[in-house]
LONUFI-782985 format. One record per residue (C-alpha): x, y, z. Coordinates in steps of 0.25 Angstrom, whole numbers, padded with zeros to 4 digits, always signed. Example, Ala and Ser with C-alpha at 12.3 -4.5 7.8 and 13.67 -1.06 7.14 Angstrom:
residues 2
+0049-0018+0031 +0055-0004+0029 
END
This chain:
residues 85
+0387+0712+0373 +0386+0704+0385 +0374+0697+0390 +0368+0699+0404 +0373+0689+0414 +0385+0685+0423 +0399+0690+0419 +0412+0683+0420 +0417+0684+0434 +0427+0696+0437 +0434+0693+0450 +0439+0707+0452 +0425+0713+0451 +0418+0702+0459 +0428+0704+0470 +0426+0719+0469 +0411+0718+0470 +0412+0708+0482 +0421+0718+0489 +0411+0729+0486 +0400+0721+0492 +0407+0717+0504 +0411+0732+0507 +0397+0736+0504 +0391+0726+0514 +0402+0729+0524 +0403+0714+0525 +0416+0707+0528 +0422+0698+0518 +0415+0686+0523 +0404+0677+0519 +0389+0682+0516 +0379+0677+0526 +0377+0665+0518 +0391+0661+0522 +0397+0663+0508 +0405+0674+0501 +0397+0683+0491 +0401+0682+0477 +0400+0691+0465 +0397+0689+0450 +0397+0699+0438 +0385+0700+0428 +0380+0710+0418 +0366+0714+0416 +0361+0723+0404 +0375+0728+0402 +0379+0731+0417 +0389+0723+0424 +0386+0719+0439 +0393+0712+0450 +0384+0704+0459 +0387+0699+0473 +0380+0687+0478 +0379+0679+0490 +0381+0664+0491 +0367+0661+0489 +0366+0669+0476 +0359+0681+0482 +0364+0695+0476 +0371+0703+0487 +0374+0715+0478 +0376+0719+0464 +0386+0729+0459 +0386+0736+0445 +0399+0736+0438 +0402+0749+0431 +0410+0750+0418 +0422+0756+0426 +0421+0743+0436 +0415+0751+0448 +0405+0742+0456 +0392+0749+0460 +0383+0742+0470 +0369+0741+0465 +0356+0742+0473 +0348+0736+0462 +0352+0727+0451 +0346+0720+0439 +0340+0707+0445 +0344+0699+0433 +0359+0700+0438 +0356+0691+0450 +0353+0679+0441 +0367+0680+0433 
END
C-alpha cells in the first residue's frame, strides 16, 4: 500500500493534464500571467491519484482526478492536503 504524497513524475500524464488545462482555459500555449509556464505534478491521497497544475508561484490552477482507466477528470473541489505535496 502506497502512502499519501507526491508520486514519481510521468511525463505523458503531465503533458496530457497541461494540454487539458490549456484547452479548458482557452489559453494559448504561452506563459501564465506571472510570466512562466504552468507545471504539473502527480500525487496520491487516500488511494486516489491526482494531477495538479500549478503556477510559477506555486498556486494551484487546477486539479484533475486520474481514473483507473487513465481518463483525466477536472475537479471543482479537491482535498486541500494535496496542495502541500
